[in-house]
N, C-alpha and C positions, 0 to 999 in steps of 0.2 A: 309779980309772978303771974297775975291774971292777964296782964297785958301781953306777956310772953306767950301764954296759951292761945290768946286770940291771934297773935301773929302766926303761930304754927298752923292754926286752923285755916287762916287766910291763905297761907302758902300751899297747904294741902289742897284747898279748894281751887286755887289758880292752876296748880299742876294738873288736877283732874279736869278742869275746864279746857286747858290747852290740849290735853289728850283727846277729849271729846270733840273739840273743834277739828283736830287733825283727822279723826275718824269720819266726821261729817264731810270734811273737804274731800276725802278720798271717795266717800260714797257718792258725792256730787259728781266728781270727775268720772267715776265708774258709770254712772247713769248716762253721762253725756258722751263718753268716748269708748268705754269698754263694753257697754251693752250693745251687742252686735249680733249679726246672724249666727246661727248655730255653726259651731266648728271653728270660728275665728277666735284666736287667742287674745289674751290681755297683755298690755305692756309689761315687760319683765319686772321693772322697778315697782310698778303698782301692784303686780301680782305678789311680789315678795312681801310687801307691806300687808296685804290682805291675808297672806298665808301664815303670818306669825301666830295667829290664834290656833292654827292647826299644827304647825311645825314646832312651836315652842309651848304654846298653851300656858298652863300654870304649873311649873315644875314642883313648886312647894306643895300644892294640893294634888299633884299627880293627875291633872286634868288636861284634856285637849278638847278643842271646839271646832266647829265648822267655821270657815272664813267669814268675817264680819259679825260673828256671834256677839250679842244676842239678836242682832238684826238679820235680815235675809242675806244669804250669801250672794256674792255677785255672779254675773254670768261670764262664761268664757274663761274659767280659771282651772288651774291644775296645781295641787299641793301634794308634796310627798313628805313622808316621815317614817323613820325606823325607831322602834322602841326595843331596847336591848337590856337584858338583865345580866347580873353577874353569873359567873360559872356556878352551876348547881341550882339554878332557879328558872322557873317558867315566867312568861308574861301573860297576864290576864287582863282583858278589857271588858268593862261593863258600861252600858249606855244608860244614862239617867235623864230624868225630867221629861224630855220629849225627843222624838226622832222624826223629822219631817223633811223628806227630800222628794223631788219630782217623781211621780209614779212611773212604773215600768211601762213598756210599750204594750201593744195589744197582744203580742206574742209572749208577754211575761218577762221580757229581758230588760235589764237596767241599761238602756242604751243612751239615755240623755244625761241625767245627773246621777251620780252614784258614789258610794264609798267602797273601795276595793281593799281587801285585806289578804295578805299572803303569809304563809307559815315559813318565815325566814327573814333574812336581812337584806334581800335583794328583790328587784322587780321581777326576776325570773324564778323566784321561789314558788313552791307549790301554792296554787290558788285555794284559799279557804272559801271565799264567796265574794260576790258583789251585792251591796245592799242599797235599796232605794224604797220610795214609798213612805208610808207612815207606820209600818210595823217595826217594833223594836227588834234589832238583831239579838241572837242569843249571846250569853256570856262566852267570850272567845278566849281560849287558852292555847298558847303556842306549844309545839312538840319539842322545841329546843329553847334557845335563849332569846329569840327575837321574833318580832312581828313587823311586817312592812305594810304601810297604809298609804293609800292615795285617794284624794278627793277630787272629783272631776265634775264640772258643770258646763252645759252648753250655753248658748247665748240668748235663750228665749225666756224661760220661766224660772224664777228663783223662789226658794222657800226659806224657812227660818232655821233649817239645819238640825244640829244635834249637839249634845254634850256627852263626853265619855270620861270615865275614870279608869285608870290603869294601876295595877300593882304587881308586885313580884312575889311568887309563892315558891317555897322550896320544892326541889325535885328529889323525892326520897329514893328514887330508883337510879339516880345518877351514880354509875360505877366506873365509867370510863375516865381515864386520866385527862387532865386539861392539855390541850394543844393549841398553839396560836393559829389564827386563820391563815390559810394558804393564799396570800395576796402579795402582789408585787407592783410597785409604782416605778415607772421608768419614763425617760424622755431623751431629747437630744435629736441631732440631725439624722442619725441612723443607729440601730442596734439590733441585736439578736435576742429572741426570747424562745422559750420552749421547755420541754419536760426536764431538760438538764438543770433548770433553775430550782426544781422541786427538791427539797431537802430529803435526806435519808430518813429523818424523823417522821415526816409526813407519809413517806412510802411505807415504812415499817408499821406505822400506826394503822394505815388502811388495810394492810395485809393481815396484821395480827388480830384486829378487832372486827374485821369484816365491814369497815366503814368505807363509803365512797371517797374517792379523791376528787376534790372540787377546788380548783385553783383559778384565780383571776389575775390577769395582767392589766393594769391601768396605764395606758400610754397617753402622755400629754405632750402636745406640740405647742409652739408659740401661738399667741393669740391670732385668730383668723387664718391660721395655716391648716393644711389637711395632712392626713396620715395615710401612707400607702403600705399595705401589708401583703407579703407574698410568702408562700410556704415551700421552701426548697426540700423539706422533708416532712412527710405526712404518712404515718404508718399506724393504723388502728388495729388492735388485736381482733376486734369483732366488727369488721366493716359491714355496713348496711344494717346494723343493729343499734339503734339510738338508745336502747335501754342500758347498754353497757359502756359505751364510749361515744363522745361527740365533742366538737369544738364550736363555740358560738361567738359571734361578733356583734357587739352593741355599739351604736354610734351615739355618743353624748350621755345617754342614760341607760340603766340596766333593766328598764321595763320592757314588756313584750312588744310594745309599739315601736321601740327603737332597736329591736333585734333585726339585723340585716342578713345574717347567714347562720345556718345550722348545719355544720358539716358532720355527717356520720357515715358517708359512703367511702368510695375509694379515691376521690379527688377533692382537693380544697382549692377553691378559686382565689385569685388575687382580688384585693378590694381597696378602694379609695374612700376615705371617710368624707362626710359633709361638714364635720365640725373639727375642733382641735382636741377632742377627747375621744379615745377609743378604748373599749373593754374587750379583751379576749378571754373567754372562759373555756377551761378544759375540764371535762368531767369523765371519770372512769370508775367503774364499779365491777367487782367480781372478776370475771375473765378479761375485762377490758383494762385492768390496772397496768398491764405491761405496754400499753400504747405509747407511742413516741411521736413527737413533732418538733420541728424547728421552723420558726417564722422570723423574717427580717422586716423591720418597719423603716420607712424613710419619711422624713418631714418634707412636705411639698408646699410650695408657694404658688397659688393660682394667679395667673395673669388676668387682667381685666378683659382682654380680648386677644385674638390670635396675633394681631399686629403689634401688641405691646411688647416692650423689651424687659428682660429680667434685670434686677439690680446687679451691680458690678460684682458682688460677692456670690452671685447665684449663676448656675449653669442652665441654659435653656434646653429643655428636653424635647422641644418641637411638638408638644402635645398639650399646650396651654399651661404647663406646670414648669416650675423651676426647682432646682435642688442646690444644696451647698456645693460650691466648687471643690471643696476638700474631698468630695465623694467621687470625683472623676478618676477613672482608672484604678479603682480599688478592688477589682475582680468581683464586684457585686453590681448587678444591673439595677441601680437605684431608680433610673427612669423607667417608666412603664414599658417602653419599647427598646430599652437597652442602649440608647444612643450615647450615653456617658461612657461606654466601654468600647465603642466602635473604632475610635481613632487612636487607640492605645498601641504603642509599639511593642509592648511586652506580651502581645498575644491576647490582650483583654478583649479584642474584637471577636475572638472566637467564641462560639457558643459553649458555655461551661458544660462539661460532661462529667458526671459523677459515676465512676465505674463501680461504685458499691451499690448502685440502684439495681434491683432485680431485673427490671425491664432492659437496662443497658447491658447487663450480663447475658441475658437471653439473646439479645440482638447480636452481640459479639460472638457468642457460641454458634448461632445460626450462620453468620458470615463465615466463620472458620470452617464449619461443616460443608458449606457450599463451595468454598475455595478448595478444600481437601478433595471433595467429590469431583470437581472440575479437573484438578491436577491428576487424580487417579484415572479418570476417563481418558485424558490426553495420553498418559503413559501407556495405558492398556491398548489404545488404538494404534499408537506408534509401534509397540511391540508386535501387535498382530500384523500390521502392514509390512514390517521388516521380515517377519517370519514367512508371510505369503510370497514376498519378493524373492527370498532366498530359495524357497521351494520351486518357484517358477524358473529361476536361473539354473538350479540343479537339473530340473527336468529337461530344459532346453539343451543343456550341455550333454546330457545323456543321449538325447535324440541325435545331436550332431555327431557324437562319437560313433553311434550305431550306424549312421548313414555312411560315414567315412570308412568304417570297417567293411561294410558290405561292398562298396565300390572297389576297394583294394582286392578283395577276394575274387571278384569277377574278372579283373584284369589278369590275374595269375593263372587262370584256367584256359588251356589251348583249345581252339575249335577243331573238330574232326575234319579230315580231308573230304572234299566233295567230288562226286563223279562228274564226267563231262556233260552228261545229260542234265544233271541238276544245275550245272553252271549255265547251260543254255537256257534252262527254264527260268533261272533267276534273271538272265539277261532279258528274256522275253517279258518277264514280269516287270522288268525295269524299262520296258518300251524301247529297247535297242534291237534293231534288226541289222545283221551284217549285210553288206552289199553282195550281189551275186558275183560269182567268179568272173563271168564275161562282161560284166557291167551293163547288161540289157535288162529289159523288163522281166521280172521274175517269172512271169507265166509265158514268155515267148518261147517258141520251139527252136531247136537248133536246125540249121540248114546243113 
Protein backbone atom coordinates (compact mmCIF):
# COMPACT_ATOMS: atom_id res chain seq x y z
CA UNK A 1 0.00 0.00 0.00
CA UNK A 2 2.87 2.33 0.91
CA UNK A 3 4.60 1.43 -2.37
CA UNK A 4 1.41 2.34 -4.26
CA UNK A 5 1.33 5.78 -2.59
CA UNK A 6 4.96 6.39 -3.55
CA UNK A 7 4.21 5.49 -7.16
CA UNK A 8 1.28 7.93 -7.22
CA UNK A 9 3.49 10.70 -5.81
CA UNK A 10 6.20 9.97 -8.39
CA UNK A 11 3.62 10.02 -11.17
CA UNK A 12 2.22 13.33 -9.96
CA UNK A 13 5.73 14.77 -9.66
CA UNK A 14 6.65 13.67 -13.19
CA UNK A 15 3.45 15.11 -14.60
CA UNK A 16 4.09 18.41 -12.84
CA UNK A 17 7.71 18.44 -13.99
CA UNK A 18 6.76 17.81 -17.61
CA UNK A 19 4.26 20.65 -17.47
CA UNK A 20 6.90 22.92 -15.97
CA UNK A 21 9.42 21.95 -18.66
CA UNK A 22 6.85 22.76 -21.36
CA UNK A 23 6.27 26.19 -19.83
CA UNK A 24 10.03 26.82 -19.55
CA UNK A 25 10.51 25.74 -23.17
CA UNK A 26 7.78 28.10 -24.30
CA UNK A 27 9.31 30.93 -22.28
CA UNK A 28 12.70 30.23 -23.83
CA UNK A 29 11.24 30.25 -27.35
CA UNK A 30 9.34 33.43 -26.51
CA UNK A 31 12.49 35.21 -25.37
CA UNK A 32 14.33 34.24 -28.55
CA UNK A 33 11.65 34.55 -31.20
CA UNK A 34 8.57 36.39 -29.94
CA UNK A 35 10.28 39.12 -28.02
CA UNK A 36 10.24 41.64 -30.80
CA UNK A 37 9.79 45.32 -31.54
CA UNK A 38 6.55 46.86 -30.40
CA UNK A 39 3.54 46.07 -32.52
CA UNK A 40 4.84 42.76 -33.91
CA UNK A 41 2.66 39.78 -33.09
CA UNK A 42 3.51 36.38 -31.74
CA UNK A 43 3.32 33.08 -33.58
CA UNK A 44 -0.36 31.95 -33.41
CA UNK A 45 0.37 28.49 -31.96
CA UNK A 46 2.70 29.91 -29.36
CA UNK A 47 0.18 32.61 -28.52
CA UNK A 48 -2.57 30.04 -28.06
CA UNK A 49 -0.45 28.15 -25.55
CA UNK A 50 0.42 31.28 -23.62
CA UNK A 51 -3.18 32.52 -23.60
CA UNK A 52 -4.54 29.38 -21.90
CA UNK A 53 -3.96 30.98 -18.49
CA UNK A 54 -6.23 33.81 -19.62
CA UNK A 55 -8.78 32.11 -21.86
CA UNK A 56 -9.28 29.03 -19.64
CA UNK A 57 -7.60 29.83 -16.34
CA UNK A 58 -8.87 27.67 -13.51
CA UNK A 59 -12.60 27.04 -14.06
CA UNK A 60 -12.90 25.04 -10.84
CA UNK A 61 -11.74 28.02 -8.76
CA UNK A 62 -13.34 30.58 -11.13
CA UNK A 63 -9.95 32.24 -11.66
CA UNK A 64 -8.18 33.71 -14.64
CA UNK A 65 -4.61 34.94 -14.96
CA UNK A 66 -2.37 36.96 -17.19
CA UNK A 67 -0.48 34.89 -19.83
CA UNK A 68 2.55 33.09 -18.34
CA UNK A 69 1.32 33.64 -14.76
CA UNK A 70 2.97 33.55 -12.19
CA UNK A 71 5.92 34.60 -14.37
CA UNK A 72 6.07 37.71 -16.49
CA UNK A 73 3.69 37.78 -19.39
CA UNK A 74 5.37 37.60 -22.84
CA UNK A 75 5.64 40.47 -25.29
CA UNK A 76 3.60 40.85 -28.46
CA UNK A 77 0.56 38.85 -27.32
CA UNK A 78 -3.22 39.27 -27.61
CA UNK A 79 -5.65 37.10 -25.63
CA UNK A 80 -9.46 37.22 -25.69
CA UNK A 81 -12.07 35.85 -23.35
CA UNK A 82 -15.82 36.12 -22.73
CA UNK A 83 -17.32 35.31 -19.32
CA UNK A 84 -21.06 34.62 -19.49
CA UNK A 85 -23.56 33.85 -16.75
CA UNK A 86 -26.88 32.05 -16.92
CA UNK A 87 -30.06 33.98 -17.53
CA UNK A 88 -30.96 36.13 -14.52
CA UNK A 89 -27.36 36.57 -13.29
CA UNK A 90 -24.64 39.21 -13.50
CA UNK A 91 -20.88 38.62 -13.89
CA UNK A 92 -18.56 40.10 -11.26
CA UNK A 93 -14.75 40.22 -11.53
CA UNK A 94 -12.44 40.97 -8.59
CA UNK A 95 -8.62 41.28 -8.83
CA UNK A 96 -6.54 39.64 -6.12
CA UNK A 97 -2.94 39.41 -4.83
CA UNK A 98 -1.35 41.86 -7.27
CA UNK A 99 -1.95 43.80 -10.47
CA UNK A 100 1.21 44.82 -12.30
CA UNK A 101 1.09 45.82 -15.99
CA UNK A 102 3.29 48.26 -17.90
CA UNK A 103 2.49 51.84 -16.79
CA UNK A 104 0.47 54.21 -18.98
CA UNK A 105 1.96 56.77 -21.36
CA UNK A 106 2.81 60.32 -20.38
CA UNK A 107 -0.69 61.33 -21.46
CA UNK A 108 -2.16 58.79 -19.02
CA UNK A 109 -3.39 56.36 -21.70
CA UNK A 110 -2.93 52.59 -21.60
CA UNK A 111 -1.25 52.43 -25.00
CA UNK A 112 1.39 49.71 -24.42
CA UNK A 113 0.21 46.80 -22.26
CA UNK A 114 -3.35 46.76 -20.94
CA UNK A 115 -6.39 44.77 -19.88
CA UNK A 116 -9.54 45.83 -21.74
CA UNK A 117 -13.01 45.01 -20.35
CA UNK A 118 -16.32 45.57 -22.18
CA UNK A 119 -19.88 45.24 -20.94
CA UNK A 120 -21.22 42.51 -23.20
CA UNK A 121 -20.14 39.41 -25.05
CA UNK A 122 -18.47 41.05 -28.07
CA UNK A 123 -15.49 43.26 -28.78
CA UNK A 124 -17.88 46.00 -29.95
CA UNK A 125 -19.80 46.02 -26.66
CA UNK A 126 -19.73 49.12 -24.48
CA UNK A 127 -16.23 49.81 -23.17
CA UNK A 128 -15.95 49.76 -19.36
CA UNK A 129 -12.27 50.71 -19.29
CA UNK A 130 -8.67 49.83 -20.11
CA UNK A 131 -6.45 49.05 -17.10
CA UNK A 132 -2.67 49.22 -16.79
CA UNK A 133 -0.02 50.19 -14.22
CA UNK A 134 0.05 48.88 -10.66
CA UNK A 135 -3.26 50.17 -9.31
CA UNK A 136 -5.94 47.53 -8.76
CA UNK A 137 -9.03 47.97 -10.94
CA UNK A 138 -12.32 48.28 -9.04
CA UNK A 139 -14.68 45.34 -8.70
CA UNK A 140 -16.38 45.12 -12.10
CA UNK A 141 -19.98 43.99 -12.53
CA UNK A 142 -21.72 43.52 -15.86
CA UNK A 143 -25.05 45.17 -16.67
CA UNK A 144 -26.17 42.01 -18.45
CA UNK A 145 -25.04 38.41 -18.56
CA UNK A 146 -21.54 38.81 -20.04
CA UNK A 147 -18.18 40.54 -19.86
CA UNK A 148 -15.68 40.61 -22.74
CA UNK A 149 -11.97 40.79 -21.78
CA UNK A 150 -8.82 41.24 -23.82
CA UNK A 151 -5.19 41.35 -22.69
CA UNK A 152 -2.66 43.04 -24.99
CA UNK A 153 1.11 43.51 -24.63
CA UNK A 154 3.60 45.16 -26.95
CA UNK A 155 7.05 43.75 -27.66
CA UNK A 156 9.24 45.74 -25.26
CA UNK A 157 8.69 45.55 -21.49
CA UNK A 158 6.96 42.72 -19.62
CA UNK A 159 5.60 42.61 -16.04
CA UNK A 160 4.18 39.86 -13.81
CA UNK A 161 0.55 40.58 -14.66
CA UNK A 162 -2.47 39.82 -12.52
CA UNK A 163 -4.84 37.30 -11.00
CA UNK A 164 -8.64 37.71 -11.03
CA UNK A 165 -11.59 35.85 -9.53
CA UNK A 166 -15.03 35.92 -11.15
CA UNK A 167 -18.41 34.83 -9.90
CA UNK A 168 -22.07 35.09 -10.83
CA UNK A 169 -24.56 37.03 -8.75
CA UNK A 170 -28.36 37.01 -9.08
CA UNK A 171 -30.08 39.88 -10.83
CA UNK A 172 -33.08 40.66 -8.65
CA UNK A 173 -34.44 43.19 -11.13
CA UNK A 174 -34.59 40.79 -14.06
CA UNK A 175 -38.18 40.97 -15.28
CA UNK A 176 -37.82 40.53 -19.02
CA UNK A 177 -38.50 37.06 -20.43
CA UNK A 178 -35.57 35.11 -21.84
CA UNK A 179 -34.98 35.26 -25.58
CA UNK A 180 -32.18 33.56 -27.56
CA UNK A 181 -29.44 35.67 -29.04
CA UNK A 182 -30.13 37.02 -32.54
CA UNK A 183 -27.22 35.36 -34.33
CA UNK A 184 -26.86 33.47 -37.61
CA UNK A 185 -24.03 31.34 -38.98
CA UNK A 186 -23.89 30.87 -42.72
CA UNK A 187 -21.48 29.80 -45.47
CA UNK A 188 -21.25 28.52 -49.02
CA UNK A 189 -20.26 29.94 -52.38
CA UNK A 190 -23.08 32.51 -52.29
CA UNK A 191 -26.15 33.39 -50.25
CA UNK A 192 -28.41 36.21 -49.13
CA UNK A 193 -28.70 37.67 -45.63
CA UNK A 194 -30.77 40.50 -44.22
CA UNK A 195 -33.56 41.64 -41.95
CA UNK A 196 -35.81 38.97 -43.47
CA UNK A 197 -33.83 36.42 -41.40
CA UNK A 198 -34.87 38.07 -38.13
CA UNK A 199 -37.71 36.19 -36.45
CA UNK A 200 -41.02 37.74 -35.47
CA UNK A 201 -40.17 36.78 -31.90
CA UNK A 202 -37.15 39.10 -31.85
CA UNK A 203 -39.04 41.92 -33.60
CA UNK A 204 -42.00 41.72 -31.22
CA UNK A 205 -39.68 41.49 -28.21
CA UNK A 206 -37.83 44.65 -29.22
CA UNK A 207 -41.04 46.61 -29.86
CA UNK A 208 -42.89 45.36 -26.78
CA UNK A 209 -40.13 45.86 -24.20
CA UNK A 210 -38.30 48.77 -25.81
CA UNK A 211 -35.12 46.75 -26.22
CA UNK A 212 -32.73 47.29 -29.16
CA UNK A 213 -32.58 44.81 -32.00
CA UNK A 214 -28.97 43.60 -32.20
CA UNK A 215 -28.31 40.79 -34.69
CA UNK A 216 -25.09 39.33 -36.07
CA UNK A 217 -24.43 37.21 -39.16
CA UNK A 218 -21.23 35.12 -39.07
CA UNK A 219 -20.15 34.30 -42.63
CA UNK A 220 -17.52 31.58 -43.01
CA UNK A 221 -15.72 30.80 -46.25
CA UNK A 222 -13.33 27.97 -47.06
CA UNK A 223 -9.86 28.29 -45.62
CA UNK A 224 -7.77 31.10 -47.17
CA UNK A 225 -10.66 32.36 -49.28
CA UNK A 226 -12.21 35.83 -49.13
CA UNK A 227 -15.77 37.07 -48.80
CA UNK A 228 -17.36 39.71 -51.05
CA UNK A 229 -20.43 41.51 -49.63
CA UNK A 230 -22.74 43.85 -51.52
CA UNK A 231 -25.99 45.53 -50.49
CA UNK A 232 -28.73 45.50 -53.18
CA UNK A 233 -31.17 46.85 -50.58
CA UNK A 234 -30.26 49.29 -47.81
CA UNK A 235 -33.05 51.31 -46.21
CA UNK A 236 -32.54 52.79 -42.74
CA UNK A 237 -35.47 54.41 -40.97
CA UNK A 238 -33.22 57.06 -39.44
CA UNK A 239 -30.39 57.67 -41.93
CA UNK A 240 -27.38 59.62 -40.67
CA UNK A 241 -28.33 58.91 -37.06
CA UNK A 242 -26.03 56.16 -35.72
CA UNK A 243 -27.81 56.13 -32.36
CA UNK A 244 -30.91 54.49 -33.84
CA UNK A 245 -29.69 52.24 -36.67
CA UNK A 246 -26.47 51.08 -38.30
CA UNK A 247 -24.72 48.15 -39.98
CA UNK A 248 -21.16 47.20 -39.03
CA UNK A 249 -18.72 44.87 -40.77
CA UNK A 250 -15.93 43.09 -38.87
CA UNK A 251 -13.16 41.09 -40.49
CA UNK A 252 -12.09 37.93 -38.57
CA UNK A 253 -12.86 39.29 -35.05
CA UNK A 254 -15.49 41.52 -33.49
CA UNK A 255 -13.17 43.93 -31.68
CA UNK A 256 -12.96 47.56 -32.74
CA UNK A 257 -9.55 47.09 -34.39
CA UNK A 258 -11.15 44.66 -36.85
CA UNK A 259 -14.16 46.85 -37.64
CA UNK A 260 -13.95 47.76 -41.34
CA UNK A 261 -17.18 49.69 -41.91
CA UNK A 262 -19.89 51.42 -39.92
CA UNK A 263 -22.84 52.24 -42.20
CA UNK A 264 -25.45 54.59 -40.80
CA UNK A 265 -25.90 56.99 -43.73
CA UNK A 266 -27.77 56.60 -47.00
CA UNK A 267 -25.26 54.33 -48.81
CA UNK A 268 -23.64 50.99 -47.93
CA UNK A 269 -20.48 50.24 -49.91
CA UNK A 270 -19.41 46.83 -51.20
CA UNK A 271 -16.59 45.14 -49.28
CA UNK A 272 -14.07 42.31 -49.75
CA UNK A 273 -12.68 40.67 -46.60
CA UNK A 274 -9.02 39.96 -45.92
CA UNK A 275 -9.81 36.71 -44.08
CA UNK A 276 -12.23 33.79 -44.39
CA UNK A 277 -14.52 34.96 -41.55
CA UNK A 278 -16.77 38.00 -41.73
CA UNK A 279 -19.22 39.45 -39.19
CA UNK A 280 -22.16 41.62 -40.25
CA UNK A 281 -23.89 43.34 -37.36
CA UNK A 282 -27.30 45.04 -37.63
CA UNK A 283 -28.42 47.33 -34.79
CA UNK A 284 -31.75 49.13 -34.52
CA UNK A 285 -33.39 50.83 -31.56
CA UNK A 286 -36.53 52.91 -31.12
CA UNK A 287 -37.44 54.67 -34.36
CA UNK A 288 -34.84 52.63 -36.27
CA UNK A 289 -36.41 49.20 -35.68
CA UNK A 290 -38.24 49.35 -39.02
CA UNK A 291 -34.97 49.54 -40.97
CA UNK A 292 -34.39 46.93 -43.66
CA UNK A 293 -31.46 45.61 -45.67
CA UNK A 294 -30.53 42.78 -47.99
CA UNK A 295 -26.93 41.72 -48.53
CA UNK A 296 -25.50 39.08 -50.84
CA UNK A 297 -22.13 37.50 -50.12
CA UNK A 298 -19.88 35.59 -52.51
CA UNK A 299 -16.92 33.37 -51.71
CA UNK A 300 -13.81 34.52 -53.61
CA UNK A 301 -10.57 32.73 -54.35
CA UNK A 302 -7.67 35.15 -54.77
CA UNK A 303 -5.09 34.36 -57.44
CA UNK A 304 -1.39 34.57 -56.65
CA UNK A 305 -0.93 37.15 -59.39
CA UNK A 306 -2.74 38.65 -62.38
CA UNK A 307 -1.26 36.13 -64.80
CA UNK A 308 -2.21 33.08 -62.73
CA UNK A 309 -5.12 30.91 -63.88
CA UNK A 310 -8.17 29.96 -61.86
CA UNK A 311 -8.84 26.27 -61.09
CA UNK A 312 -11.09 24.39 -63.52
CA UNK A 313 -14.12 24.66 -61.26
CA UNK A 314 -13.64 28.42 -60.85
CA UNK A 315 -14.52 31.36 -63.12
CA UNK A 316 -11.96 34.13 -63.64
CA UNK A 317 -13.46 37.52 -62.73
CA UNK A 318 -10.54 39.40 -64.37
CA UNK A 319 -9.85 41.22 -61.10
CA UNK A 320 -7.41 38.78 -59.38
CA UNK A 321 -10.37 36.80 -57.96
CA UNK A 322 -12.16 33.61 -58.98
CA UNK A 323 -15.70 32.43 -58.18
CA UNK A 324 -17.51 29.10 -58.41
CA UNK A 325 -18.55 28.36 -62.01
CA UNK A 326 -22.04 27.50 -60.75
CA UNK A 327 -22.58 31.23 -60.13
CA UNK A 328 -22.25 32.22 -63.80
CA UNK A 329 -25.46 33.68 -65.31
CA UNK A 330 -27.47 33.42 -62.09
CA UNK A 331 -28.75 37.03 -62.40
CA UNK A 332 -26.46 38.12 -59.56
CA UNK A 333 -23.22 39.96 -60.23
CA UNK A 334 -20.98 37.84 -58.04
CA UNK A 335 -17.78 39.22 -59.60
CA UNK A 336 -16.92 42.71 -58.41
CA UNK A 337 -17.26 44.11 -61.94
CA UNK A 338 -20.09 41.82 -63.02
CA UNK A 339 -18.23 39.95 -65.75
CA UNK A 340 -19.92 36.68 -64.75
CA UNK A 341 -23.22 38.06 -66.15
CA UNK A 342 -21.90 39.84 -69.27
CA UNK A 343 -21.93 36.90 -71.69
CA UNK A 344 -25.33 35.52 -70.70
CA UNK A 345 -27.85 35.08 -73.54
CA UNK A 346 -30.85 35.47 -71.27
CA UNK A 347 -30.20 39.12 -70.66
CA UNK A 348 -27.90 38.66 -67.71
CA UNK A 349 -25.51 41.15 -69.30
CA UNK A 350 -28.01 43.93 -68.75
CA UNK A 351 -27.60 46.07 -65.70
CA UNK A 352 -30.16 44.86 -63.15
CA UNK A 353 -32.89 47.44 -62.59
CA UNK A 354 -35.08 47.26 -59.53
CA UNK A 355 -38.17 49.33 -60.34
CA UNK A 356 -39.21 49.23 -56.70
CA UNK A 357 -36.28 51.47 -55.74
CA UNK A 358 -37.38 55.06 -54.97
CA UNK A 359 -34.66 56.64 -57.12
CA UNK A 360 -35.58 54.39 -60.08
CA UNK A 361 -39.25 55.40 -59.74
CA UNK A 362 -38.28 59.10 -59.65
CA UNK A 363 -36.12 58.74 -62.77
CA UNK A 364 -38.91 56.94 -64.65
CA UNK A 365 -41.44 59.64 -63.65
CA UNK A 366 -39.08 62.41 -64.74
CA UNK A 367 -38.51 60.72 -68.10
CA UNK A 368 -42.28 60.29 -68.55
CA UNK A 369 -42.94 63.96 -67.74
CA UNK A 370 -40.17 65.08 -70.12
CA UNK A 371 -41.52 62.94 -72.96
CA UNK A 372 -45.09 64.09 -72.26
CA UNK A 373 -43.97 67.73 -72.31
CA UNK A 374 -42.09 67.26 -75.58
CA UNK A 375 -45.09 65.59 -77.25
CA UNK A 376 -47.46 68.28 -75.97
CA UNK A 377 -45.13 71.00 -77.28
CA UNK A 378 -44.89 69.36 -80.71
CA UNK A 379 -48.69 69.01 -80.96
CA UNK A 380 -49.24 72.62 -79.88
CA UNK A 381 -46.69 73.97 -82.40
CA UNK A 382 -48.21 71.85 -85.20
CA UNK A 383 -51.71 73.09 -84.39
CA UNK A 384 -50.55 76.72 -84.25
CA UNK A 385 -48.75 76.40 -87.61
CA UNK A 386 -51.75 74.81 -89.30
CA UNK A 387 -54.02 77.52 -87.92
CA UNK A 388 -51.74 80.31 -89.15
CA UNK A 389 -51.42 78.68 -92.61
CA UNK A 390 -55.20 78.37 -92.87
CA UNK A 391 -55.71 82.02 -91.97
CA UNK A 392 -53.09 83.09 -94.55
CA UNK A 393 -54.77 81.00 -97.26
CA UNK A 394 -58.21 82.44 -96.46
CA UNK A 395 -56.88 85.98 -96.42
CA UNK A 396 -55.08 85.48 -99.76
CA UNK A 397 -58.21 83.99 -101.27
CA UNK A 398 -60.34 86.91 -100.14
CA UNK A 399 -57.88 89.39 -101.66
CA UNK A 400 -57.86 87.52 -104.96
CA UNK A 401 -61.66 87.47 -105.12
CA UNK A 402 -61.84 91.16 -104.30
CA UNK A 403 -59.36 92.06 -107.10
CA UNK A 404 -61.27 89.94 -109.62
CA UNK A 405 -64.58 91.50 -108.70
CA UNK A 406 -63.13 95.03 -109.10
CA UNK A 407 -61.75 94.26 -112.58
CA UNK A 408 -65.09 92.89 -113.80
CA UNK A 409 -66.99 95.97 -112.59
CA UNK A 410 -64.67 98.40 -114.50
CA UNK A 411 -65.10 96.54 -117.81
CA UNK A 412 -68.91 96.71 -117.54
CA UNK A 413 -69.01 100.60 -117.28
CA UNK A 414 -69.00 102.50 -120.79
CA UNK A 415 -66.74 105.52 -121.24
CA UNK A 416 -68.47 108.89 -122.19
CA UNK A 417 -68.15 110.22 -125.83
CA UNK A 418 -65.35 112.65 -126.34
CA UNK A 419 -65.38 115.95 -128.32
CA UNK A 420 -63.25 116.53 -131.40
CA UNK A 421 -61.09 118.94 -129.49
CA UNK A 422 -60.46 116.53 -126.69
CA UNK A 423 -59.54 113.88 -129.23
CA UNK A 424 -57.03 116.19 -130.87
CA UNK A 425 -55.66 117.04 -127.43
CA UNK A 426 -55.24 113.38 -126.63
CA UNK A 427 -53.46 112.92 -129.96
CA UNK A 428 -51.11 115.76 -129.21
CA UNK A 429 -50.51 114.40 -125.79
CA UNK A 430 -49.70 111.17 -127.52
CA UNK A 431 -47.08 112.99 -129.70
CA UNK A 432 -48.93 112.42 -132.98
CA UNK A 433 -49.12 115.34 -135.41
CA UNK A 434 -51.22 114.90 -138.55
CA UNK A 435 -49.50 115.99 -141.85
CA UNK A 436 -50.53 119.29 -143.46
CA UNK A 437 -53.06 119.08 -146.20
CA UNK A 438 -50.65 120.20 -148.95
CA UNK A 439 -47.74 118.15 -147.73
CA UNK A 440 -45.40 121.21 -147.24
CA UNK A 441 -43.67 122.66 -144.24
CA UNK A 442 -46.29 123.59 -141.70
CA UNK A 443 -45.19 127.20 -141.50
CA UNK A 444 -44.77 127.83 -145.29
CA UNK A 445 -47.15 130.33 -146.91
CA UNK A 446 -49.29 129.55 -149.84
CA UNK A 447 -48.47 131.15 -153.17
